C-alpha positions in Angstrom: -64.8 -67.3 73.7 -65.9 -68.6 70.3 -64.2 -69.8 67.2 -62.7 -68.0 64.2 -65.2 -65.4 62.9 -65.5 -64.6 59.2 -65.8 -61.0 58.3 -69.0 -60.4 56.5 -67.4 -57.7 54.4 -64.8 -60.1 53.1 -67.0 -63.1 52.4 -65.6 -64.5 49.1 -66.1 -64.7 46.3 -69.2 -62.9 45.3 -69.9 -60.2 47.9 -72.0 -57.5 46.2 -70.5 -54.0 46.4 -73.3 -52.6 48.6 -73.1 -55.5 51.0 -69.3 -55.1 51.2 -69.6 -51.3 52.0 -72.2 -52.0 54.7 -70.2 -54.8 56.2 -67.0 -52.9 56.3 -68.7 -49.8 57.8 -70.4 -51.7 60.6 -67.6 -54.1 61.5 -65.1 -51.1 61.6 -67.1 -49.3 64.3 -64.6 -50.1 67.1 -66.1 -47.5 69.4 -69.0 -49.9 69.9 -66.6 -52.2 71.9 -66.2 -49.5 74.6 -70.0 -49.5 75.0 -70.3 -53.3 74.7 -67.8 -54.3 77.3 -69.6 -52.9 80.4 -73.0 -53.9 79.2 -71.9 -57.5 78.5 -70.0 -57.8 81.7 -73.0 -56.6 83.7 -75.3 -59.0 81.9 -73.0 -62.0 82.4 -72.6 -61.1 86.0 -76.4 -60.7 86.5 -77.3 -64.1 84.8 -74.4 -65.9 86.6 -73.4 -69.5 86.0 -75.5 -72.6 85.3 -77.3 -73.7 88.4 -77.7 -70.1 89.8 -81.2 -68.6 90.1 -80.9 -65.9 87.5 -79.5 -68.4 85.0 -83.0 -70.0 84.8 -84.2 -66.5 83.7 -81.5 -66.5 80.9 -82.5 -69.9 79.8 -86.1 -68.8 79.5 -85.2 -65.7 77.5 -82.9 -67.7 75.2 -85.7 -70.3 74.6 -84.2 -73.4 76.1 -87.7 -74.4 77.3 -89.1 -73.9 73.8 -86.4 -75.7 71.8 -86.3 -72.6 69.6 -84.9 -69.1 70.1 -87.5 -66.8 71.5 -86.1 -63.6 69.9 -87.2 -64.3 66.3 -90.7 -65.3 67.6 -91.1 -61.8 69.1 -89.5 -59.7 66.4 -92.4 -60.5 64.0 -94.8 -58.6 66.3 -93.3 -55.1 65.9 -92.5 -55.7 62.2 -96.1 -56.8 61.5 -97.8 -54.2 63.8 -95.8 -51.3 62.4 -96.4 -52.4 58.9 -100.1 -52.2 59.7 -99.5 -48.8 61.3 -98.0 -47.5 58.0 -100.8 -48.8 55.9 -103.6 -47.5 58.2 -101.8 -44.1 58.3 -101.8 -43.9 54.6 -105.5 -44.7 54.4 -106.4 -42.3 57.3 -104.6 -39.4 55.5 -106.8 -39.9 52.5 -110.3 -40.3 54.2 -109.5 -38.8 57.6 -111.4 -41.6 59.2 -111.2 -41.8 63.0 -111.5 -45.5 62.8 -108.4 -45.8 60.6 -106.5 -43.4 62.8 -107.4 -45.3 66.0 -106.4 -48.5 64.3 -103.1 -47.1 63.4 -102.4 -46.0 66.9 -103.5 -49.3 68.3 -101.2 -51.2 66.0 -98.4 -48.8 67.0 -98.8 -49.6 70.7 -98.9 -53.4 69.9 -95.6 -52.9 68.1 -94.1 -51.2 71.1 -95.1 -54.1 73.3 -93.5 -56.6 70.9 -90.4 -54.4 70.5 -89.9 -54.5 74.3 -89.9 -58.3 74.4 -87.7 -58.4 71.3 -85.2 -56.1 73.0 -85.0 -58.1 76.2 -84.6 -61.5 74.4 -82.2 -60.0 71.8 -80.0 -58.5 74.5 -79.9 -61.8 76.3 -78.8 -63.6 73.1 -76.2 -60.9 72.4 -74.6 -61.3 75.8 -72.8 -64.5 74.5 -71.3 -62.9 71.4 -67.8 -61.5 70.9 -65.6 -59.9 68.3 -67.2 -58.5 65.2 -70.4 -60.5 65.9 -70.8 -58.6 69.1 -70.2 -55.3 67.3 -72.8 -55.9 64.6 -75.3 -57.2 67.2 -74.9 -54.0 69.3 -75.4 -51.8 66.3 -78.5 -53.8 65.4 -79.8 -53.3 69.0 -79.0 -49.6 69.2 -80.8 -49.0 65.9 -83.8 -50.9 67.1 -83.8 -49.0 70.4 -83.7 -45.7 68.6 -86.5 -46.8 66.3 -88.6 -47.8 69.3 -88.0 -44.3 70.8 -89.2 -42.8 67.5 -92.4 -44.7 67.7 -92.9 -43.6 71.3 -92.4 -40.0 70.2 -94.8 -40.6 67.3 -97.5 -41.9 69.7 -97.1 -38.8 71.9 -97.5 -36.5 68.9 -100.5 -38.4 67.7 -102.2 -38.2 71.1 -101.5 -34.5 71.5 -103.1 -33.3 68.3 -100.0 -33.4 66.1 -101.0 -36.4 64.0 -99.2 -35.5 60.8 -96.0 -34.9 62.6 -96.5 -38.2 64.4 -97.0 -40.0 61.2 -93.8 -38.5 59.7 -91.8 -39.7 62.7 -93.2 -43.2 62.6 -92.6 -43.4 58.8 -89.0 -42.5 59.3 -88.7 -45.1 62.0 -90.2 -47.7 59.7 -87.6 -46.9 57.0 -84.8 -47.2 59.5 -86.2 -50.5 60.7 -85.5 -51.9 57.2 -81.8 -51.4 57.6 -81.8 -52.8 61.1 -83.7 -55.8 59.9 -81.0 -56.2 57.2 -78.4 -56.4 60.0 -80.4 -58.9 61.9 -80.7 -61.1 58.8 -77.0 -60.9 58.2 -76.3 -62.0 61.7 -78.4 -65.1 61.2 -77.8 -66.1 57.6 -74.2 -64.9 57.1 -72.8 -65.2 60.6 -74.9 -68.2 61.9 -76.0 -66.5 65.1 -79.1 -68.2 66.5 -79.0 -71.2 64.1 -78.5 -74.9 65.0 -74.8 -75.4 64.4 -75.3 -79.2 64.0 -78.3 -79.0 61.7 -76.4 -80.1 58.6 -74.4 -82.9 60.3 -75.6 -86.2 58.8 -74.2 -89.4 60.2 -74.2 -93.1 59.2 -77.3 -95.3 59.4 -74.9 -98.2 60.1 -72.7 -98.7 63.1 -69.2 -97.3 62.6 -66.2 -98.4 64.6 -64.5 -95.4 66.2 -62.0 -96.7 68.8 -60.7 -99.6 70.8 -62.9 -100.2 73.8 -60.0 -100.7 76.1 -58.7 -97.2 75.2 -61.8 -95.4 76.6 -61.0 -94.0 80.0 -63.7 -94.0 82.7 -65.2 -90.5 83.2 -63.1 -88.8 80.5 -64.6 -87.0 77.5 -63.1 -88.5 74.3 -63.5 -87.1 70.8 -64.0 -89.5 68.0 -64.9 -89.3 64.3 -68.1 -91.0 63.1 -68.0 -91.1 59.3 -66.9 -87.5 59.3 -69.1 -86.3 62.1 -67.3 -85.4 65.4 -68.7 -87.0 68.5 -67.8 -87.1 72.2 -67.8 -90.4 74.0 -68.1 -91.0 77.8 -67.8 -94.2 79.8 -69.8 -94.2 83.0 -69.7 -97.5 84.9 -70.9 -100.2 82.5 -72.5 -97.7 80.2 -71.1 -95.8 77.2 -72.7 -92.6 75.9 -72.0 -90.5 72.8 -73.4 -87.2 71.5 -72.2 -84.7 68.8 -69.0 -82.9 69.8 -69.9 -79.6 68.2 -72.1 -77.5 70.4 -75.4 -76.6 68.8 -75.3 -73.1 70.2 -72.2 -71.5 68.5 -70.1 -74.5 67.6 -68.0 -75.0 70.7 -65.9 -78.2 71.2 -67.8 -80.2 73.9 -64.9 -82.7 74.2 -62.9 -79.8 75.7 -65.7 -79.0 78.3 -66.3 -80.4 81.7 -68.4 -83.4 82.8 -70.4 -83.7 86.0 -73.1 -86.2 86.8 -73.4 -87.3 83.2 -73.8 -83.7 81.9 -71.3 -82.0 79.7 -70.7 -78.3 79.8 -69.5 -76.4 76.7 -66.3 -74.5 77.4 -67.4 -71.5 75.4 -70.7 -70.2 76.8 -71.7 -72.8 79.4 -74.4 -74.7 77.5 -75.0 -78.1 79.3 -76.2 -81.3 77.6 -77.1 -84.7 79.0 -74.7 -87.3 77.6 -77.4 -90.0 77.8 -79.6 -88.4 75.0 -78.1 -85.1 74.0 -81.0 -83.0 75.6 -80.4 -79.5 76.7 -80.0 -79.1 80.5 -78.9 -75.4 80.6 -78.7 -72.8 77.8 -77.9 -70.6 76.1 -78.2 -73.6 73.6 -81.8 -74.2 72.6 -81.2 -77.2 70.3 -80.4 -80.7 71.5 -77.2 -82.5 70.5 -77.2 -85.4 68.0 -77.2 -88.6 70.0 -75.6 -91.9 69.0 -76.5 -95.5 69.6 -73.5 -97.3 71.1 -72.4 -100.9 71.0 -69.1 -102.8 71.7 -68.3 -105.4 69.1 -65.0 -107.4 68.7 -63.3 -105.0 71.1 -64.3 -101.9 69.2 -66.7 -99.1 70.2 -69.2 -98.6 67.4 -71.6 -95.6 67.0 -74.7 -95.0 64.9 -76.5 -91.7 64.6 -80.0 -91.5 66.2 -82.6 -89.0 65.1 -84.3 -86.7 67.5 -88.1 -86.7 67.3 
């Protein structure tokens, strides 16, 4: 479950006509939901809940260990490799050099390896989406899968003496990849998928009083406002901890989550953060939560934003 989603086709006020047409077309492909439902349910069942063995695999594919999404790291491999394939193919058609032809084939294979990793990590990230975001993501994935198949066919044709036909197929795949890359870019830059949802939260350099100390209940997550920044506060024994209340993954409300052993779990997708310092315990989140310095002064709880290294 995630928050209100903005239709990319209706983004006001200056959506260009071409972008509007593409957005409306993709988001209206409701048939994708019939395909998405069983795939997503299987993935969520396979990965399980935080603490289960396969969840560690999901965290690894999401990039929790890296502090950065793994998917965009890998997507540059097929894009770069297949761009090289295209250039080497053009040169080889002119001088018919075996060296250029072999180089083109090698870069094509490298792109296939990168595409495999990109597909696995992308599918893992996609498993947490819903609504039109899930629909756009699935079309992006289906296009990339089809493009990968085209490059496999191209490689077979090249290795069986039908080089020109192979080049034609891979060239068509490269052109199709431009549209798929466009969809991927829209998911990130227009829909905010994969970005740090607390990246632009500032915070005061000075302590800000947020509530009366006597009103804070032991072991209960309490949402407060710190100079316009939402935070969640927890009292545990004699200690008081506070981190950002907006989940860095997709913006879920951490104050509505659950708390166990000083770790808060997001109610939307299960990301877990340590209340003591905001660090990620379990994904799919890959970015730490903003943490706050806490003090009690004149009966008031005061918070001040700390910066992560």
